[in-house]
C-alpha positions in Angstrom: -75.5 174.6 266.0 -77.0 178.1 266.4 -74.6 180.8 265.4 -75.0 184.5 266.3 -73.7 186.4 263.3 -72.6 190.0 264.4 -72.2 192.6 261.7 -71.5 196.3 261.5 -72.5 198.2 258.4 -72.8 195.0 256.4 -75.1 192.0 256.1 -78.1 192.1 255.7 -78.1 195.7 254.4 -78.0 196.3 250.7 -74.5 197.4 249.7 -73.0 196.5 253.1 -69.3 196.1 253.3 -69.4 192.3 254.2 -72.7 191.6 252.6 -71.8 189.2 249.7 -69.3 187.3 251.9 -71.7 186.8 254.8 -74.5 185.8 252.4 -72.4 183.1 250.8 -71.3 181.9 254.2 -74.8 181.6 255.6 -76.2 179.9 252.5 -73.3 177.5 252.4 -73.9 176.4 256.0 -77.5 175.3 255.6 -77.1 172.6 258.3 -76.7 175.3 261.0 -79.1 178.0 262.3 -78.2 181.7 262.3 -79.4 184.5 264.5 -78.4 187.8 262.9 -77.4 190.8 265.1 -76.8 193.7 262.7 -75.6 197.3 263.5 -76.2 199.9 260.9 -73.9 202.9 260.4 -76.1 205.5 258.7 -79.6 206.5 257.9 -78.9 205.9 254.2 -78.0 202.3 255.0 -81.2 201.8 256.9 -83.5 203.2 254.2 -81.7 201.3 251.4 -83.3 198.1 252.7 -82.0 194.5 253.2 -81.2 191.6 251.0 -83.4 188.5 250.9 -82.4 186.2 253.7 -82.3 182.4 253.5 -84.4 180.1 255.7 -81.5 179.2 258.0 -81.5 182.8 259.3 -84.1 182.2 262.1 -84.0 185.6 263.7 -82.9 189.2 262.9 -82.3 192.0 265.3 -80.9 195.3 264.2 -79.8 198.5 265.9 -78.6 201.9 264.8 -75.1 203.1 265.7 -75.6 206.4 264.0 -78.3 207.7 266.4 -78.9 207.2 270.1 -81.9 209.0 271.5 -82.0 209.9 275.1 -84.5 207.4 276.5 -84.9 209.3 279.8 -83.1 206.7 282.0 -82.0 208.7 285.0 -79.6 207.2 287.6 -79.9 207.4 291.3 -77.0 208.3 293.6 -75.6 204.7 293.8 -75.9 204.2 290.1 -74.2 207.5 289.4 -71.3 206.6 291.7 -71.0 203.2 290.1 -71.0 204.8 286.6 -68.3 207.4 287.6 -66.0 204.7 289.0 -66.3 202.5 286.0 -66.0 205.4 283.5 -63.0 206.7 285.4 -61.3 203.3 285.2 -62.0 203.2 281.5 -60.5 206.7 281.0 -57.5 205.8 283.1 -56.9 202.9 280.8 -56.6 205.1 277.7 -54.9 208.2 279.3 -51.9 206.2 280.5 -52.7 207.1 284.1 -52.0 203.6 285.3 -49.1 201.2 284.9 -48.8 199.7 281.4 -49.2 196.2 282.6 -52.5 197.2 284.4 -54.0 199.3 281.7 -55.5 196.4 279.8 -57.0 194.9 282.9 -58.5 198.2 284.1 -59.9 198.9 280.7 -61.5 195.4 280.5 -63.0 195.4 284.0 -64.4 199.0 283.5 -65.9 197.9 280.1 -67.8 195.0 281.7 -68.7 197.1 284.7 -70.4 199.6 282.4 -72.1 196.8 280.5 -73.5 195.4 283.8 -74.7 198.8 284.8 -76.5 199.3 281.5 -78.1 195.9 282.0 -79.3 196.8 285.5 -80.4 200.3 284.8 -81.7 200.0 281.3 -79.4 202.3 279.3 -76.1 204.2 279.4 -77.1 206.8 276.8 -77.7 209.7 279.2 -74.9 208.8 281.5 -72.3 208.7 278.7 -73.3 212.2 277.7 -73.4 213.6 281.2 -71.1 216.0 282.9 -70.0 213.1 285.2 -68.4 211.4 282.2 -66.6 214.5 281.1 -65.3 215.2 284.6 -64.1 211.6 285.0 -62.3 211.8 281.7 -60.7 215.1 282.7 -59.5 213.7 286.1 -57.9 210.7 284.3 -56.1 213.0 281.8 -54.8 215.2 284.6 -53.8 212.3 286.9 -50.1 211.5 287.7 -48.7 209.2 285.1 -51.0 210.3 282.2 -49.3 210.8 278.9 -48.1 214.3 278.0 -50.6 214.4 275.1 -53.5 213.5 277.4 -52.5 216.1 280.0 -52.5 218.8 277.3 -56.1 218.0 276.3 -58.4 221.0 276.6 -62.1 221.0 277.3 -63.2 221.1 273.7 -60.9 218.2 272.9 -62.2 216.2 275.9 -65.7 216.8 274.7 -64.7 215.4 271.3 -63.1 212.3 272.9 -66.2 211.8 275.2 -68.5 212.0 272.2 -66.5 209.3 270.3 -66.5 207.0 273.4 -70.2 207.4 273.7 -70.7 206.4 270.1 -68.5 203.4 270.4 -70.1 202.2 273.6 -73.7 202.4 272.3 -73.8 198.6 271.9 -73.6 198.3 275.7 -77.2 199.7 275.9 -78.7 197.2 273.5 -81.4 194.8 274.6 -79.7 191.8 273.1 -78.1 190.4 276.3 -80.7 188.0 277.5 -81.1 184.2 277.4 -84.1 183.9 275.1 -85.3 187.4 274.1 -88.9 188.3 273.9 -89.3 187.5 270.2 -92.6 189.3 270.0 -92.1 192.9 271.0 -92.2 194.0 267.4 -90.2 196.9 266.1 -89.2 199.9 268.2 -87.6 203.0 267.0 -85.1 203.3 269.8 -82.0 201.2 269.3 -81.1 201.0 273.0 -83.4 198.4 274.5 -85.6 197.4 271.6 -85.0 195.4 268.4 -86.1 195.8 264.9 -86.8 193.1 262.3 -89.6 190.8 261.4 -88.3 187.4 262.2 -88.7 187.3 265.9 -86.2 187.7 268.7 -83.8 185.6 270.7 -81.0 186.9 272.9 -77.3 186.3 272.6 -77.6 183.9 275.5 -79.5 181.5 273.2 -76.7 181.0 270.7 -73.9 178.4 270.8 -71.2 180.7 269.2 -70.8 184.3 268.2 -69.1 185.2 265.0 -68.2 188.9 264.6 -67.5 189.8 261.0 -65.3 192.8 261.9 -63.6 194.4 264.9 -65.0 197.4 266.7 -68.6 197.5 267.6 -69.5 194.1 266.3 -66.7 192.5 268.3 -67.8 194.5 271.3 -71.2 192.8 271.2 -69.5 189.4 271.1 -67.4 190.3 274.1 -70.5 191.1 276.1 -72.1 187.8 275.0 -69.0 186.0 276.2 -69.0 188.0 279.5 -72.7 187.4 280.4 -73.2 183.9 279.0 -69.8 182.3 278.3 -70.6 182.2 274.5 -67.3 181.6 272.6 -66.4 184.4 270.2 -64.9 184.1 266.7 -63.7 187.3 265.1 -63.0 187.8 261.4 -61.1 190.8 260.1 -60.5 191.3 256.4 -59.3 194.8 257.2 -57.8 195.3 260.6 -59.7 198.2 262.2 -56.9 199.2 264.5 -54.4 199.4 261.6 -56.5 202.1 260.0 -56.5 204.2 263.2 -52.7 203.9 263.6 -52.1 204.9 259.9 -54.5 207.8 260.2 -52.8 209.0 263.3 -49.3 208.7 261.8 -50.4 210.4 258.6 -52.0 213.3 260.5 -48.9 213.7 262.6 -46.7 213.8 259.5 -48.9 216.4 257.8 -50.0 218.4 260.8 -53.6 217.9 259.8 -56.4 215.7 260.9 -56.5 212.3 259.3 -59.4 210.7 257.4 -61.8 208.8 259.6 -64.4 206.2 259.1 -68.0 207.1 259.5 -68.9 207.5 263.2 -65.3 208.3 264.3 -63.8 211.5 265.6 -66.0 214.6 265.1 -64.6 217.0 262.6 -64.3 219.8 265.2 -61.6 217.9 267.1 -60.1 215.8 264.3 -57.0 218.1 264.0 -56.0 217.8 267.6 -53.1 215.5 268.6 -54.8 214.9 272.0 -58.0 213.7 270.4 -56.2 211.5 268.0 -54.0 210.0 270.7 -56.8 209.3 273.1 -59.1 207.9 270.5 -56.4 205.7 269.1 -55.6 204.5 272.6 -59.3 203.6 273.1 -59.3 201.5 269.9 -56.1 199.9 270.9 -57.4 198.9 274.3 -60.6 197.6 272.8 -58.8 195.6 270.2 -56.5 194.1 272.8 -59.5 193.0 274.9 -61.1 191.4 271.8 -57.9 189.6 270.8 -57.4 188.4 274.4 -60.9 187.1 274.9 -61.7 185.7 271.4 -61.5 181.9 271.0 -60.3 182.3 267.4 -59.2 185.1 265.2 -59.4 184.8 261.4 -57.7 187.1 258.8 -58.5 187.2 255.1 -54.8 187.2 254.2 -51.3 187.0 255.6 -51.0 190.8 255.4 -54.0 191.3 257.8 -52.7 188.5 260.0 -49.4 190.1 260.4 -51.1 193.3 261.5 -53.2 191.4 264.0 -50.0 190.0 265.5 -48.5 193.5 265.6 -51.6 194.7 267.4 -51.3 192.1 270.1 -53.1 189.0 268.9 -51.9 185.6 270.1 -50.4 183.7 267.2 -52.0 180.4 268.5 -55.5 181.8 268.0 -54.9 183.1 264.4 -56.2 181.4 261.3 -56.0 182.6 257.7 -59.2 182.1 255.8 -59.2 183.6 252.4 -62.5 185.3 251.3 -64.8 183.0 249.4 -65.6 184.2 245.9 -68.1 182.8 243.5 -66.3 181.3 240.5 -69.4 180.3 238.6 -69.8 183.7 236.7 -66.3 183.3 235.3 -66.4 179.6 234.5 -67.4 180.0 230.8 -64.6 182.4 230.1 -62.1 180.4 232.1 -63.0 177.1 230.3 -63.1 178.6 226.8 -60.1 179.2 224.6 -58.5 182.7 224.9 -60.1 184.8 222.2 -58.9 188.2 223.5 -57.1 190.6 221.2 -53.4 189.8 221.9 -52.6 193.5 221.7 -55.1 194.6 224.4 -54.5 195.5 228.1 -57.5 195.5 230.4 -58.0 197.3 233.7 -61.2 196.5 235.7 -62.4 197.9 239.0 -63.7 201.0 240.8 -62.3 204.3 239.6 -60.7 206.1 242.6 -57.3 207.7 243.4 -56.1 204.6 245.3 -56.2 202.7 242.0 -53.5 205.0 240.5 -54.7 205.1 236.9 -52.4 208.0 236.4 -49.4 205.8 236.7 -51.1 203.2 234.5 -51.6 205.8 231.7 -48.0 206.9 231.9 -46.9 203.2 231.8 -49.1 202.7 228.8 -47.4 205.6 227.0 -44.1 203.6 227.5 -45.8 200.4 226.2 -47.0 202.2 223.1 -43.4 203.2 222.3 -42.4 199.5 222.3 -45.7 198.1 220.9 -47.5 200.8 218.9 -50.6 198.7 218.1 -51.4 198.1 221.8 -54.7 199.3 223.2 -55.8 199.9 226.8 -59.4 199.3 228.0 -60.3 200.9 231.4 -63.6 199.3 232.5 -65.3 200.4 235.7 -67.5 203.0 237.4 -66.3 205.9 239.5 -66.6 205.5 243.3 -68.5 208.6 244.7 -67.8 212.3 243.9 -64.0 211.8 244.4 -64.1 209.0 241.9 -66.0 211.0 239.4 -63.5 213.9 239.6 -60.6 211.4 239.3 -62.2 209.8 236.2 -62.4 213.3 234.6 -58.8 213.9 235.4 -57.8 210.5 233.8 -59.8 211.2 230.7 -58.1 214.5 230.3 -54.7 212.9 230.8 -55.4 210.2 228.3 -56.5 212.8 225.7 -53.2 214.7 226.3 -50.9 211.6 226.2 -52.6 209.9 223.3 -54.1 212.3 220.7 -56.7 210.7 218.5 -55.0 208.7 215.8 -56.2 207.9 212.3 -55.0 205.2 210.0 -55.1 207.4 207.0 -56.0 211.0 205.8 -59.6 210.1 205.2 -60.3 208.2 208.5 -61.7 209.4 211.8 -59.1 209.4 214.6 -59.4 207.1 217.6 -57.8 207.1 221.0 -56.0 203.9 222.0 -57.3 204.3 225.6 -61.1 203.7 226.1 -63.1 204.3 229.3 -66.1 202.0 229.6 -68.8 201.7 232.2 -69.4 198.4 233.9 -72.9 197.1 234.4 -74.8 199.6 232.2 -77.0 198.4 229.3 -74.7 197.6 226.4 -71.6 197.6 228.5 -69.6 194.5 229.0 -70.3 192.3 232.0 -67.7 191.5 234.6 -66.5 188.2 233.0 -66.5 189.9 229.5 -64.5 192.8 230.9 -61.7 190.4 232.1 -61.9 188.4 228.8 -61.3 191.6 226.8 -57.6 191.8 227.6 -54.8 189.5 226.8 -53.2 190.9 230.0 -55.1 192.2 233.1 -53.4 195.0 234.9 -53.7 196.1 238.6 -52.0 199.5 239.3 -53.1 200.2 242.9 -51.1 202.0 245.5 -53.4 200.8 248.3 -55.1 197.4 248.3 -56.4 195.0 250.9 -57.5 191.7 249.5 -57.5 192.2 245.7 -60.8 190.6 244.7 -60.6 191.9 241.1 -57.3 190.1 240.7 -58.9 186.8 241.9 -61.7 187.3 239.3 -59.1 187.8 236.6 -57.4 184.6 237.7 -60.8 182.7 237.6 -60.9 183.8 233.9 -57.5 182.4 233.3 -55.8 185.7 232.5 -52.2 186.6 232.9 -51.8 189.5 235.2 -49.4 192.4 236.0 -49.9 193.9 239.5 -48.3 196.3 241.9 -46.8 194.9 245.1 -49.4 196.2 247.6 -51.6 194.6 250.3 -52.1 190.9 249.7 -51.2 190.9 246.0 -48.1 188.7 246.3 -49.9 186.2 248.5 -52.8 186.0 246.0 -50.7 185.7 242.9 -48.3 183.2 244.3 -46.0 183.2 241.3 -48.7 183.0 238.7 -48.3 186.6 237.5 -45.8 189.5 237.3 -45.5 191.9 240.3 -43.9 195.3 240.2 -43.3 198.1 242.7 -46.2 200.6 243.0 -45.9 204.1 241.5 -43.3 202.9 239.0 -44.7 203.3 235.4 -41.4 202.1 233.8 -41.5 198.8 235.7 -45.2 198.4 235.0 -44.6 199.0 231.3 -41.7 196.6 231.0 -43.8 193.8 232.6 -46.7 194.4 230.3 -44.5 194.4 227.2 -42.8 191.2 228.3 -46.2 189.4 228.4 -47.5 191.0 225.2 -44.5 189.7 223.3 -44.7 186.1 224.8 -48.1 184.5 224.1 -46.9 181.1 225.4 -45.9 182.6 228.7 -49.3 184.3 229.0 -51.0 181.0 228.5 -49.0 179.2 231.1 -49.4 182.0 233.7 -53.2 182.2 233.0 -53.7 178.5 233.4 -51.7 178.4 236.6 -53.5 181.4 238.0 -56.9 179.8 237.3 -55.9 176.6 239.0 -54.6 178.5 242.1 -57.8 180.6 242.4 -60.0 177.6 242.1 -58.0 175.9 244.9 -57.7 178.7 247.4 -60.3 181.4 246.8 -63.7 179.7 246.2 -66.8 179.9 248.3 -66.5 176.2 249.1 -63.1 176.5 250.7 -64.2 179.5 252.8 -67.4 177.7 254.0 -65.5 174.5 254.8 -62.9 176.5 256.8 -65.5 178.3 258.9 -67.5 175.1 259.4 -64.4 173.4 260.9 -63.6 176.5 263.0 -67.1 176.5 264.4 -67.0 172.9 265.4 -63.5 173.1 266.9 -64.4 176.2 268.9 -67.7 174.9 270.3 -66.2 171.5 271.2 -63.5 173.3 273.3 -65.8 175.8 274.9 -69.3 174.3 275.2 -72.2 176.6 276.0 -74.1 175.6 279.1 -77.8 176.2 278.6 -80.9 174.1 278.6 -80.8 171.2 276.1 -84.5 171.6 275.2 -86.7 174.5 274.2 -90.2 175.4 275.4 -92.1 172.8 273.4 -89.5 170.2 274.4 -87.6 170.1 271.1 -83.9 169.5 271.4 -81.7 172.5 270.8 -79.0 171.8 268.2 -75.6 171.7 269.8 -76.9 173.1 273.1 -74.4 170.9 274.8 -71.8 169.3 272.4 -71.1 165.6 272.6 -67.6 166.3 273.6 -68.8 167.9 276.8 -70.1 164.4 277.9 -66.6 162.8 277.6 -63.9 162.9 280.2 -61.0 165.1 279.0 -59.4 168.6 279.2 -62.5 170.2 277.6 -64.8 169.2 280.5 -65.1 171.5 283.5 -64.6 170.5 287.2 -68.4 170.9 287.8 -69.1 168.1 285.3 -66.4 165.9 286.7 -67.7 166.5 290.2 -71.3 165.7 289.1 -70.2 162.5 287.4 -68.3 161.5 290.5 -71.3 162.2 292.7 -73.5 160.0 290.5 -71.0 157.1 290.6 -70.8 157.4 294.5 -74.6 157.4 294.7 -74.8 154.3 292.6 -72.2 152.5 294.7 -74.0 153.5 297.9 -77.3 152.1 296.5 -75.6 148.7 296.0 
């Protein structure tokens, strides 16, 4: 099978969001071929380079979402009229100017109409930035039936919305939507019609299945492959993109300020406007609805994300939960060896940032010290960006205030029971050693998606105390203690209970390791996606030539199931088979 892997800001870029997971998936499915279609989010990501790719990645094509140069494609009168009609339909779908039951259909048909126009004319870059686009958006917002917020949008706000739509629709102008691809054009700087990467080409029409590793732009590319070539689409969301837009919108409404936005989202100049936020959120909602409607299968990394997919309109019959596959090998030695940790030590491991709520952890530790004065706390991790460094400084100051240096006697140097240690620096503990340092591993976050650090602690056989956020309860499954977030008293009581009961710590640690090895390993993740790929292709076979240029068979070009009579075969195949039978009978 040849799989088109669609990524945005992740694999194969160094430090990409989904890089490790995608790399483990590709390497684990060595029996398949992969064609990689990668979208980069920033110039920094481009210049950081890429990871080394395995041999099963047969082609790599990349494009930049962070820059779209005007390639000089000018439309004639017919093309401009066609663009205005499609863009106007798209705008009507997000402004509420059409009936609710028609908005999704209008948005989808307009999206594919723009994609076909880009394919025919060569690019949409100049058209999406034109005055025609702005006027079409303004007409849709002023039309009868438009929402009140859309009607109140002023010209600067409409410019901000149009700029966002142009960025999100940049994948429509890519040169990836062909059967075979040229494979030899080399690298070109413009991301519209060219491709970059040294492994040759191959269009999206040459793959058997597309797997988008996120919603948004990556899933949009998969939608177009389905539209042009009938390629089935699998979408994986470990963090539901639409959820973040809804939460940002609600937070901004509550505070009266602009919400935080991901890179490439609403321009800062219009971020504080309710009209901009409403229209942009509506756009993402329509796009997500189209992705959920057209995808053959939707996978979530946990039940929390899956519930959000359902809330955002996904069909429950299409949903699968596939937990992220994590490499257990680095933690095997610690997990298999006897527990040698100091029974009076708590350990926290992760990225230092405000969402991890180390302030509550420090206040909880003050309560723990009142109950168990000999307890120590090791905070092991590196700060995440400038905000993380500032937060780390604040936590150090708080620890010095809460726990003055203590000395065992009048002639000893004082020592603070809280230590802050880097992770990964020379002389610093490694990741497995960090988890092994504590008798109890603590997670104090107020925001968490899939708690990868918690799974790593479980691989090490450690008892855990965690806050009830994100997918924590699903991951723990009864093998650790869970308390409400931002509740230092509850966090302290749970830690004290485990510090005083070594037998319970041992039982929970063993159960946690067994659960992690059963549910969260690379092997279970790879097996799950392998089964999903086979099931999806068998139900929606891709119709393309069974042999390539030299006459070699294409793997899974037409699945074996397509040759058998059944619900998965189309009327064309049944008619063709009937024609062959009739011809044979006539020859007799």
